[in-house]
N, C-alpha and C positions, 0 to 999 in steps of 0.2 A: 673618618678620613679615607679618601679613595685610595685604592691600591695603585702602586706604580707599575702598571702593566704595559707591555709593548703595544704599539699600534696594531690594529687588526689589518693585516697586510692587504686583503682583497679590496678594502676601501679605495686603495690607490688605483685600482683598475677601472673605476667608474668612467672616466673620460675616454679610455680606450674602448670600453664596451659600447659606449654611445657611438663612437666613430665606426666600429665594426658593424653595429646594428643598422647604420645608415647605408651600408653597401647594398647594391642591387642584388636581390636574392636572399638578403638577410644574413644575420650573423651565424658563423660556425663557432660555437663556444667550446673551446678545448682547454679551458682554464681550470676546471674543477673536475676531480675524478668521481663524479656522482653517476651511478648507473642509470642508463636510459632504457634498458630492455626490461620486459615484464618479469615480475617475480614468478618463478615456476609454479604451475598450477598445483602440483603436489604439495607445495609448501602453503600456498594460499588456502587450500582445502583443509589442511591441518589446523591452520589458524582459525578458520571459520568454525570448525567442529569443536574448538576449545573455548568458544566465547561465553559459555556459562561459567564465568570466573567470578563468583560472588564473594569469595573469601580472599583475604590477603595472600599473596604468593610468598613463597619462601625466598628470602634474600640469598640463601645458599644454593637455590635451585632445587628442583625436584630430584629425588634419587634417580629417576629415569634420565633426566637431562645430564646429570653429572656422570652417569655411566656412559651415556652416548658420547660425551666429550672425551672421556678417557678412552673409549673404544676407537674414536676417530684418530687420536694420537697414536694409538697402537697400530691401527691399520695403515695410516698414511705416512707415519713418521718412524715407526718401529720403536716407540717409547712406551714403556709399561707404567701406567698410572693407576692409582686407586681413586675412588670418589673424593677423598679428602685432599687430593692433589689438584682439584679443579674448582673454579668459581666462575659462574656466569656474571657478565657485566652488562650495563645498559649502553651498548656500543663500546668501542675501545677508547675513544677520545676522552671520555670522562674519567676512565681509569688512568690514562696517561697524565691528564691534568691533575688528578687528585692523589696519586700514589705518594708523592713526597710528603704531603700533609698527613696522610694516614700512617706513614712510617715514622712520624715525629721528627722529620728533618726540618732544620731551621737555619737561623743566622749562624755564620761560621762554618756551615757544612757546604759541600760542593755536589752539584748534580752535573753529571757528564753526559753528553749526547754527541751524535756524529757531526763532523765538520760541515757536511751538507745534510740538512735535517728539516723535517717537519716542525713547524714552529711551536707545537704544543709541548714539546719536551722543555723548552726554555720557559714557557708559561708556567709549567708546574713548579719550576724553581722560583720564579717570581712570586707566585702565590704564597710561598712560605718564607720569602726573604733570603733564600739560599743563594750561593754563588753559582752561576751557570758557566759551564766550560765546554766549548766545542773542541773535541780532541779525539781523533781516531786511534792514536798510538797509545796503548795501555801504559807504556813507560812514562807518558806525560800526565797521567792521572795522579793528582796530589794525595797526600795522606789524609786530607780532609774529606775525601770522596765518600759519600754515603749511598749514592744511587747512580747507577750507570744505565743508560739507554743505548741499546744497539738497534739497528733497523735493517733487516735483511729479509727479502729484497727491499732496497732502499727507496724511499720517497723523498726526493723526486728523481734520483738518478738511476734507479733500477739495478744498483750494484748488489751482488750476491756475495756474502761472506762465506769463506770456506770453513770446513770443520776445524782446520788448524787455526784460523783466525778467531773463530768463536772460542776455541779452547784456550788460546792465549789470553783473551779478554776475561774469561771466567777465572783463570788462575790469578790474574792480577786483581780482580775484584775481591776474590776471597782473601788475598794477602792484605787488602785494605779493610776487610770487614764490611764491604759494601754489598748491597743488593744489586744484582745485575739482571736486566730485563731485555729479552729479545722481542721487538715488535715485528711480527711476522705475517701480517695480514695479506700479503701478496704471494704466499708460499706456493699456491697452486697455479700461479700464472708465470711460470718460467718459459722462456723462449729459446734460449741457447742450450745445446746439449751439455750435460745430461739432463738438465731440468726441464726440457721440453716434454718429457714423459713422466717425470717423478717430481714430487715437491722439493723445493730448496731446503737445505739443512736447517734443522731447528736447534736452538740453544739447549734444548733438553736431550739431545742425542747422547747416548751413553759414551760415545767417543769424545764428547765435549765435557760432560759433567762427571764422568766416572761412575761410581756406584751410589752417588748421593745428589739430590737436588738442592743441597744446602745453599741458600742465598741466591738461587736462580729461578727466574720466572720466564714464561713465554706468554705473550698476549696475541690473541687471534680474533679476527672479525669475519663474519659471514657476509658483510656488506658487498664485497667485491666478487667472491666466487659464486654467490647465490642471489645477487641482486636484492639484498635485504637491508640496504642503507636506511630505509624508512622504518624498519622494524627495531633498529638499535639492538642488534643481536651479536654478542661477542663473549669472550671468556678469557680468563687467565688460568695458567697451570704451572705446576712446579712445586716449590718448597711449601709443604703443608703448614709449617709453623708460620711463615710469613703470611700465607693466605688466611690462616686462622685469625691473625692479628687484624688483617684488613677486613675480614668478615665481621669481626666484632664492631669495628667502626661503622661499617655499612649497615649493620642492623640498627644501630642508634640513629643513623641518618635516614633510614627507610629507603635505601637504594636497592629496590627490588625489581628485577625484570618482570614485566607483566606475564601472567600465567599463559595466556594464549601464545605469546611470543616464545616462551620456553618450550611449549609443545611443538611449535613450528620449527624451532631450532633442532629438535630431535630428528624430525623428518629430513630437514636440510642436511644434517650431518650423516644420516644413513643413506641418502640417495646421492650417488656419485655421477649418475648419468647427466643430470642438469649442469653439473660443474664442468664436465668435459665439453658439453654443448656450448656453454658460455665462453669457455676458453677458445673454442674454435672460432666463434664470432670475433673475439678480440684479436685473434691471430690474423684473420683476414683484414681487419681494419688496420692493424699495425703494419702489415705488408704494404697496403695501399698508401698509407700516410708516410711511412718511412721512405719508400721509393720516390714519392713526390717531393719530399723535403730534400733528399739528397740530390735529386735532379735540379732543384732550385738553388743549390749551392750550400745547403746546410751540412754540417758534420754531426753525426749522432755519436755521442760518447756513452759508455757503459750501456744501460738500458737492456740488460740481459734478461730482466724479469719485471713484472709489475704492469701498471696501467699507463705508463708515461714514456715519452721519448725525451731524452735529455739532449737538447740540440743547441748548436751554436753557429753563428756567422762571424765569430771572432770580432765582436763589437759589443758595446755596453748593452746589457740585457734589455733595458727599456727602449733602446733604439730598435731592437728586434721586435719587441712587443708592438711598437708603433708601426713598423714596416708591415707586420701581419695585420694589424687593425685596419690599415689603409686598404687591405684586400679582403676585409670582412671576416677576419679570424681573430679570436681572442685567446691568448695564452698567458701563463703566469711567468713573470721574470724570475730568474734564478736567485736574485737578491732576496726574495722572500725566504730563502732557505739557507742564508748565510753568505758571508763575503766571498767564499770560493765559487759561488754561482754567479759572479758578476758579469760573465759573458755568455751565460746559458739561459735558455728558457725551458720550462716544463710544458710539454704538449700532451694532453690527455687523449686516450683512445676511447673515452666514454662519450661518443656521439653516435647517432644512428648511421646506418650504412649510407644513406643518401647524403647526410651532412659530411661524412668523411669523403665521399666522392666529390662533393662540392669543393671541399678544401683542396683536394688533389687537383681538381681542374683549375682553381685559382692559382695554385702554386705553379702548375704547368704554364699558365698564361704569363705569370711573372717571369718564369725562366725564359720563355720565348722573347719577351720584351728585353730582358737583359742580354740575351744572345744577339738580338738585332742591334 
């Protein structure tokens, strides 16, 4: 019997994509946050040098990789971890989709996620038959809650949770006996002070968790900061007991990151120069695109971090998608991310400089027509 899964939302964009592709000059695809810039040479070289990978890799990751992950948290987030507190994953999406299953969550249990949210949190609940609840207020989380997902910086809205908000969520999850996970893959891409120069807060911050990681995990991906989406390079960190349980399942399932990728991850985590260079590229694109959108009558909400602008024209989201498609631009409707996104669209910064410039030019032309 087939699982009762939600529809894959991007299938709905096919007609809009066809319309945008027919525009003179071609489509500017701003619908998916997939990196377009080259993977840094230092990382590609590390991958190439590790291609003699004749033996099965370790599901837990090599000692060197686990130490590099722990060192990264210490250096960038001020969090002290030991190797048993970290676990590499094959990208972050598979971990998000599978965690409820690996924790033994099922019918009668509740999985909580943000009110404006990446669809995979809800998918993870659907895979195990658990109840899915979109609720930002910890007071609204029911006694049946077994897993809570936070997302900061948020996808799609770029919202950043404060240390105080993270702490309140952890306190409530612990009261419920639930595992709480911070999905933090945009932490290095903050735009508003103070996160323009430092990472956004992690759920593992001592000011959040106190002196224990009990019941708390952080999930991070190198796809965004290092242009490694094709490598499927990510990791989880936090409660060693929870990670040990997850590792036991992953060993049985053979979920092992390829050894060359593990070696490339070490180099990516140790080299911060390429991260800042990539952030500078996105900052320039963000400025160009945001200025053009606001000049064309859009309002940008939140969007203080991450790879997206959360924009509205105060109309149904699909009307905005259609308006942009008529001008050769494809974006994602806010309805993909829950009912509260009904009048927003998510606009990605992951396009080349020339395509961002083309989008800005088209928006400027639209603004001139409206003014005329």
